[in-house]
TORLOSE-815247 format. One line per 5 residues: number of its first residue (from 1); for each residue x, y, z of C-alpha. Coordinates in pm, whole numbers, plus 32768, in hexadecimal, padded with zeros to 4 digits. Example, Ala and Ser with C-alpha at 12.3 -4.5 7.8 and 13.67 -1.06 7.14 Angstrom:
% residues 2
1	84CE/7E3E/830C | 8557/7F96/82CA
//
This chain:
% residues 550
1	8000/8000/8000 | 809B/8148/7F92 | 7F92/824A/7FF0 | 7F21/8297/8150 | 7E15/8391/81B2
6	7E71/8431/82FF | 7D7B/84F5/83D3 | 7DDC/85D9/84F3 | 7CD7/8614/8601 | 7D3F/876D/8678
11	7C73/87BB/87B1 | 7C74/887A/88F6 | 7CB9/878B/8A14 | 7C05/87FA/8B4D | 7CA9/8778/8C8D
16	7BCC/86A1/8D67 | 7AAE/8693/8C6B | 7AD3/853A/8BCB | 7967/851F/8B5F | 7978/8666/8AA0
21	7ACB/8611/8A0A | 7A4E/84BA/89A2 | 791A/8549/88FB | 79EE/8632/8825 | 7AEC/8523/87D8
26	79D5/843C/8764 | 794E/854E/8686 | 7AA7/8571/85E8 | 7AC0/83F9/85BC | 796D/83F7/8510
31	79E1/850B/8426 | 7B23/844E/83DE | 7A5C/8315/8389 | 7978/83DC/82A2 | 7AAE/8473/81FC
36	7B2C/830E/81C2 | 7C65/834D/828C | 7D43/8225/82DB | 7DD2/82B0/841D | 7D66/83B2/851F
41	7E5F/8454/860D | 7DDB/8502/8747 | 7EA0/85F6/8827 | 7F74/85A4/8954 | 7EAA/8539/8A88
46	7D6E/857B/89C2 | 7C7A/84DD/8AB7 | 7CC9/8571/8C0E | 7DAF/8691/8BBA | 7EFC/8705/8C41
51	7EE3/8725/8DBA | 7FFD/8659/8E48 | 7F91/867E/8FB0 | 7E69/85A0/8F57 | 7F2D/84B6/8E75
56	7F1A/838F/8F65 | 7DA2/83C1/8F89 | 7D63/83C8/8E12 | 7E56/82B6/8DA9 | 7DE1/815B/8D44
61	7E93/8015/8CEB | 7ED2/7FD4/8B7C | 7D93/7F5F/8AD1 | 7CB7/7FDD/8BEE | 7C11/8130/8C25
66	7C64/8222/8B0D | 7D2F/8118/8A58 | 7BFC/8038/8A44 | 7B3A/8167/89C5 | 7C38/819C/88AE
71	7C25/802C/8852 | 7AAA/8043/8835 | 7ABF/8183/8767 | 7BB5/80E1/8677 | 7AC2/7FC4/8640
76	798B/809D/8629 | 7A18/818F/852B | 7AFD/8092/8480 | 7C35/8168/84AC | 7D9B/8146/8512
81	7D84/821F/8649 | 7EA8/82C2/8702 | 7ED6/83B3/8823 | 7F63/83BA/8982 | 7EC9/8371/8AD6
86	7F3E/8346/8C3C | 7FA2/81DD/8C79 | 7FAF/813A/8DD2 | 80B2/8026/8DEC | 8193/7F79/8EE7
91	8299/808D/8EE1 | 81A7/81B2/8EFD | 80EC/828D/8E05 | 8164/82D8/8CA4 | 80F3/83B2/8B84
96	80BA/829A/8A89 | 8073/82B5/8915 | 7FB7/8194/8876 | 7F4A/8127/871D | 7E17/804A/86F1
101	7DB5/7F96/85B0 | 7C54/7F9F/8520 | 7C10/7E49/85BA | 7C68/7ED4/8712 | 7DB9/7E26/8733
106	7ECD/7EED/87DC | 7FE9/7F17/86E4 | 80D9/7FC6/87D2 | 80FD/8093/890D | 8210/8191/8954
111	8256/822E/8AA8 | 82E0/838C/8A80 | 8458/837E/8AAF | 84AD/84F0/8ACC | 83FE/858D/8BF6
116	83D4/8709/8BF1 | 847D/879A/8D26 | 83E6/88F2/8CF1 | 8290/885A/8D3F | 8319/8775/8E56
121	82C5/863C/8D93 | 83D9/856E/8E3E | 8326/85AD/8F88 | 81E3/850C/8F15 | 8235/8426/8DF1
126	8311/82F7/8DB8 | 83DF/830A/8C77 | 83DE/81F8/8B74 | 8518/8134/8B25 | 84EB/80D0/89B9
131	8460/8142/886D | 8338/80A4/87BB | 82EF/8053/8650 | 818F/7FE3/85F3 | 814F/7EFD/84C9
136	8050/7F7E/83CD | 7FFB/7F23/8264 | 80C2/8055/81F4 | 81F8/7FFD/82BE | 8274/8038/8421
141	81F2/816E/84D4 | 82BE/8210/85EC | 8218/82A4/8720 | 829E/83DD/87CA | 820B/84E7/88B2
146	822A/8664/88BF | 837C/86B7/8963 | 841D/8593/88A8 | 8417/8678/8777 | 8548/8730/87FF
151	861A/85F2/87FF | 8686/8576/86A7 | 8718/8430/872C | 85D4/8368/875B | 8556/83D2/8606
156	8693/8360/8556 | 868D/821C/861B | 8528/81D8/85AF | 857D/8235/8448 | 86A4/8146/8440
161	85BB/8038/84C3 | 84D7/806A/8397 | 83D4/8170/83FB | 830E/8210/82E0 | 824A/8302/83BB
166	8278/83AF/850B | 8142/83FF/85D9 | 8163/8512/86DC | 8040/857C/87BC | 8088/86BB/8881
171	8017/87D9/8960 | 8111/88DA/88E1 | 80D3/8A46/894C | 80DA/8B79/886E | 820A/8C0E/891B
176	82E1/8AFF/8878 | 821E/8AD5/8736 | 8339/8B3E/864C | 840D/8A1B/86C5 | 82E0/8934/8694
181	82D0/896E/851E | 8447/896F/84E7 | 8485/882E/85AA | 8366/876D/850D | 83E3/87BD/83AF
186	8549/876D/8415 | 84E5/8613/8493 | 843D/85CE/8343 | 8558/8653/826A | 867E/85BF/8326
191	85DC/8465/832E | 8539/847B/81D6 | 83E6/83FE/8247 | 828F/847D/82B3 | 823E/8531/83F9
196	80DF/8562/8483 | 80B0/8648/85AE | 7F6E/8690/866B | 7F77/87B4/875D | 7E73/8838/884D
201	7DAD/896F/87EB | 7D17/8A4A/88FB | 7D5F/8B16/8A32 | 7D9F/8AA5/8B98 | 7DD3/8BC1/8C8D
206	7EDF/8CA0/8BF7 | 7F68/8B90/8B14 | 7F01/8B8D/89A6 | 7F18/8A4D/88DC | 7F26/8AB2/876D
211	7EDE/896C/86BB | 7FAC/8974/8579 | 7F90/87F9/8557 | 802E/8783/8414 | 808C/866B/8329
216	81E5/8699/828D | 827D/85CE/8174 | 83E8/8556/814B | 8444/8693/808C | 83CE/8772/81A8
221	8295/87DA/80EE | 8167/881A/81CD | 8045/8751/813C | 7F47/87DE/822F | 7F62/88CC/8358
226	7E5B/8942/844D | 7E19/8A9A/84D9 | 7DC9/8ADC/8648 | 7C67/8A4E/863A | 7BDE/88F4/8685
231	7B95/881B/8559 | 7BF9/86F6/8481 | 7D21/870F/8394 | 7D52/860C/8280 | 7E79/85C6/819B
236	7ED6/84B0/80AB | 803A/8431/80D5 | 80D3/838F/7FA0 | 81DA/82AB/8036 | 828F/8298/7EEA
241	8314/83F2/7F3B | 83F8/834E/803B | 84A0/8281/7F2D | 84C3/83B0/7E4D | 855C/8482/7F63
246	8652/8372/7FC5 | 86C0/833C/7E60 | 86F4/84B0/7E30 | 87BB/84E0/7F73 | 8864/839F/7FE6
251	8873/8400/8154 | 8860/829F/81DB | 8972/821A/80F7 | 8A4F/8343/8147 | 8A39/8324/82C3
256	8B83/82D2/836E | 8B2B/8267/84D1 | 8C86/81D5/8505 | 8D11/8339/84F1 | 8C16/83D8/85DF
261	8D02/83FA/8704 | 8DC0/8517/87A5 | 8F3C/8515/87AE | 8FEA/8631/8863 | 9103/86F6/87C1
266	9268/86B9/882D | 92C1/878F/8958 | 9162/8793/89E7 | 9126/86F9/8B3B | 90DE/8587/8B13
271	915A/8575/89AE | 928B/84A9/8A0C | 91B4/8398/8A9F | 90E1/8384/8964 | 9213/8376/8884
276	9297/8249/8945 | 917E/8166/88D5 | 9209/8017/885F | 91B6/7F5D/8721 | 90AD/7E86/87C8
281	8FE6/7FB6/8839 | 8FF8/8051/86E0 | 8F71/7F0E/864C | 8E4D/7F0E/8740 | 8DFF/807A/86F4
286	8DEF/8040/857E | 8CD3/7F47/8590 | 8C4F/7F9A/8439 | 8D8B/7F13/8397 | 8D89/7DE7/8480
291	8C27/7D99/840D | 8C8D/7DAA/82A1 | 8D9C/7CA5/82DD | 8CAE/7BC7/83A4 | 8BAE/7BD2/828A
296	8CB7/7B71/818C | 8D27/7A4A/8262 | 8BC1/79D7/829F | 8B82/79DC/8128 | 8CBD/790E/80E8
301	8C48/780C/81E6 | 8AEF/7819/8148 | 8B84/77B4/7FF9 | 8C0C/7679/809F | 8AB8/762D/8135
306	8A07/765A/7FE8 | 8B06/757A/7F40 | 8ACB/7467/8041 | 8952/7485/8054 | 889F/735D/7FBA
311	89E1/7293/7FA4 | 8A34/7157/8065 | 8ACF/71BD/81B1 | 8BBF/711C/82A6 | 8AFD/7133/83EC
316	8B84/70FF/854A | 8AC8/712A/8693 | 8B3C/7205/87B2 | 8A22/716D/8881 | 88DA/70C0/883C
321	8812/7181/8736 | 8928/7287/8718 | 89DD/7254/85CD | 8B05/7303/8532 | 8B58/72F3/83BF
326	8C95/732B/82F9 | 8BFE/7471/8281 | 8BDA/74E9/83EB | 8D4B/74B7/842D | 8DBA/7542/82DB
331	8CEA/767D/8308 | 8D6B/76B0/8468 | 8ED3/7680/83F7 | 8EA4/7785/82E5 | 8E03/7880/83D0
336	8F0C/7852/84DA | 9029/787C/83E1 | 8F95/79B0/833E | 8F42/7A58/8489 | 90A2/7A1E/8509
341	9132/7AB5/83CC | 9056/7BE8/83E9 | 9064/7C15/8563 | 9198/7B66/85EE | 9166/7BF6/874C
346	9003/7B6F/876E | 8FA0/7A2F/8821 | 8EBB/791F/8798 | 8DA4/783A/8817 | 8CDC/7751/8735
351	8BEC/7630/874E | 8CC0/751A/86BE | 8E20/7561/873A | 8DD8/762F/8872 | 8EDB/7736/88BF
356	8F06/7855/89B4 | 8E28/78AA/8ADB | 8D4C/79D2/8A7C | 8D26/7A2E/8BEE | 8E9B/7A59/8C29
361	8F41/7BAD/8C0D | 9002/7BE3/8AD0 | 8FEA/7C5E/8969 | 8EA1/7C50/88AA | 8E25/7AF1/885E
366	8D6F/7A68/872E | 8C54/7979/8785 | 8BFE/78A2/8659 | 8B05/779C/85EA | 8B8B/7728/8498
371	8A50/7666/843C | 891B/7683/8513 | 8812/7582/84B9 | 88F9/745E/8478 | 87DB/7362/848F
376	8723/7429/8385 | 885B/7435/82AE | 889C/72BF/82CD | 8737/7276/825C | 8733/7377/8141
381	8638/7454/81F3 | 868C/75B7/8178 | 8695/7674/82C1 | 87F5/76B4/8341 | 88B7/77E0/83BC
386	8A18/7860/83F7 | 8A4B/7944/8522 | 8B71/7A26/857E | 8B72/7B17/86A2 | 8C87/7BF5/8727
391	8C6C/7C09/88A2 | 8D14/7D13/8976 | 8D0D/7D01/8AF2 | 8BF7/7C00/8AE1 | 8B18/7CC8/89F4
396	8AE6/7C86/887E | 8B3D/7DBE/87B7 | 8B42/7D3D/8651 | 8A68/7C24/85CF | 8A2C/7B6B/8488
401	8935/7A52/844A | 8941/79D0/82E6 | 8840/78ED/8243 | 890E/785E/8123 | 87EC/77A8/807E
406	8714/78E1/8067 | 883B/79D1/8047 | 87BC/7AA7/8167 | 88B7/7B64/823C | 883F/7BE4/838E
411	892D/7CDD/8432 | 893F/7DBF/8561 | 8A2C/7EB1/860C | 89F9/7F10/8778 | 8952/8064/878E
416	892A/808A/8616 | 8811/7FA3/85A7 | 87C5/7E59/84FE | 87A1/7E0A/838C | 873B/7CFC/8297
421	8805/7D0E/8155 | 8851/7E79/81AC | 86E9/7EE9/81EF | 8684/7F48/8353 | 85B2/7E49/8410
426	84DA/7E58/8546 | 841A/7D6A/8623 | 82A2/7D62/85FA | 81B4/7E2F/86CE | 80C4/7D0F/8716
431	8049/7D50/8876 | 7F6F/7C22/88C4 | 7FE7/7ABC/88DF | 7EA3/7A4A/883B | 7F15/7AFF/86FE
436	807F/7A8D/870E | 813D/799E/8629 | 8254/78FB/86F2 | 8387/7821/86C8 | 8439/7733/87B3
441	8539/761B/87BB | 8571/74DA/887D | 86A9/7457/8926 | 8765/732A/889B | 872B/727F/89EC
446	85F0/71AE/89BA | 85C6/715D/8B2C | 8532/724C/8C2A | 858E/7370/8B44 | 848F/7300/8A42
451	8371/72F0/8B3C | 83D0/744A/8BB7 | 83DD/74D8/8A56 | 8290/743C/89FC | 81EA/74D9/8B2D
456	824C/7636/8AB3 | 81F4/75DC/894D | 8093/7567/89A2 | 8045/769B/8A72 | 80C5/778C/8969
461	8005/76CD/885C | 7EC4/7705/891F | 7F0A/7878/8955 | 7F9B/78E7/8804 | 7F42/78DE/8693
466	8048/77D6/8659 | 81A4/7751/86AC | 82B3/76D7/85BF | 83DE/75FF/861A | 84CC/7607/84F1
471	8610/7595/8595 | 86FD/76C0/857A | 86F7/77B4/869F | 87D7/78B0/85F0 | 86DE/78D9/84D2
476	85B6/78DA/85C2 | 8650/7A03/8678 | 869E/7AB3/8530 | 8537/7A80/84C3 | 84B8/7B1D/8605
481	859B/7C47/85C2 | 850E/7C7D/8464 | 83A3/7C43/84C5 | 835E/7AEC/842F | 8327/7A60/858B
486	8291/7B2B/86A6 | 8349/7A70/87BA | 8432/7951/880D | 8487/787B/893B | 8574/775B/8971
491	863C/76B2/8A84 | 8796/7617/8AA1 | 883E/76F6/89A5 | 89B1/773C/8978 | 8A68/7887/893B
496	8A92/7844/87C5 | 8919/780D/87A4 | 88BC/7966/8829 | 89E1/7A5B/881E | 898D/7AFC/86CF
501	8816/7ACD/86F7 | 8806/7B87/8842 | 88B0/7CB4/87A4 | 87D0/7CA8/8670 | 868E/7CA8/8739
506	86FA/7DBA/8828 | 876B/7E97/8709 | 8621/7E4D/865A | 8562/7ED5/8785 | 851B/7D8E/8838
511	8555/7D04/8994 | 861B/7BC9/89E4 | 8615/7B34/8B42 | 8651/79E7/8BE8 | 8536/791A/8C7E
516	855D/79D6/8DC6 | 8516/7B1D/8D16 | 867B/7B9E/8D3A | 872C/7C3D/8C12 | 87C1/7B27/8B41
521	8936/7B00/8B0E | 89E2/7A21/8A13 | 8A0C/792C/8B32 | 8897/7918/8B7C | 881D/77B2/8B5B
526	86B5/781C/8B23 | 8631/7932/8A44 | 84E9/79F0/8A1B | 84EB/7AEF/88FF | 83D8/7BD3/8879
531	8372/7D3C/8855 | 835F/7DF6/89A2 | 81E5/7DD5/89C3 | 81C1/7C67/8964 | 82ED/7C00/8A35
536	822F/7C3D/8B78 | 8110/7B57/8B14 | 8204/7A4A/8AA2 | 82B2/7A5F/8BF4 | 815F/7A25/8C96
541	813E/78DA/8BDD | 82A5/787D/8C34 | 8265/78C0/8DA5 | 811E/77FD/8DA6 | 81C2/76D1/8D03
546	82EF/76DA/8DE9 | 820B/76E4/8F18 | 8144/75B9/8E9A | 8282/74F3/8E54 | 8316/7527/8FAE
//
């Protein structure tokens, strides 16, 4: 779908008058439906207004209170419906933007990260700790709120993760209105995508809210802009303009994140320390070049795998049901040799030959699975992966997962994003387990491990749309990162199974924990991975099953 009709419900938000605010919001939703809009954006805190002293009183859990009202409105008027409300949760109250689909499903929720000190927001509100992309038929949509507009970093992060549109509900006063217009256009131009803002219009005490809601295209052109009155604004966004803008100005290809660092001039305080960096630190800093080498090596190993696929294999068994083929060992030998040539100071750990201890202090270490899915490979089932991860101080910082039979290269760099064949990827925004498509794997141990795995499998089968067990954890994790699966769980994993996958999912906006709910490391034996909303519901199933098994 290349055309999207966006409606902005510019309205005065009267604090403490939810019935009145709801009546006017419903009228705007009805108008948007009649105008055949695809999406309606409402202002910040549109239901109860901006009175933080009463935030705890007005807040509701996600999908209750005002959130349930938005869900019903989305269904009634058959709209994608967005706006922000006060959310009550375990850590306090947050200003949370949501996007509901026309069937009422929650596509994503974003807790405002940047709290406005001038209005004492940190005193009353809990900040969010991650960004949110919502899946739509037009592509991923990024959620932001008001003060976020002054921070380019989240917008670029969302853009690198594949966003086609930013939604920004706000209550922005007239005294700072010049910055409002400049910043909104800047976010569109610098990221070469669409921005939709919906600001309050009206007066509260001595504060004037001037409206000026707008839809802006990737060239910075204002497609529609409101005045200072309440009303519905409608614009048609032609998403093909993104492609045109990015072909005209190749901003994303010309980025050089490896050079975005500060080095002091000689003679300045601290400069001597920086100039004494050794070769190993320079290698770690230049992760973009490291990734290029890792991709090249993964592709060389992939050529070996393709050559051996479908051919008679010499198969040995490390343990019952755990085979190793000649192609496994040949691919690992190639990877080890090439990595040592490229990075002689680095250490090495792999599935077949073992190697160094990733937990020990020392130079960076490569954690490698030369052929994940050996059982598949030995039986000519075309689902295998090659995984390389560079780990520094226990954390993966560069990751490559290569599917040689589909020629798909999944990559990630810590703090910079995740990609599939060079295009940004992101986890899905599926919020309910009932709507989720999941993946899992089973241990080679067919004893008590199998019964344990089946207990989780049965419970997730009952709660989700479906579960697949394809036999290659590295690819399962990569497919969560790119949105093919909504979530993944598995037990009794090894570092080479998860090192690259953990990085991919985190850089794609997901969450990866162990079965206890703690942040996963490459040494975690159990893994639960999903988008930040779905992860909590998956952990609920994990905890229920663990309790029943004890």
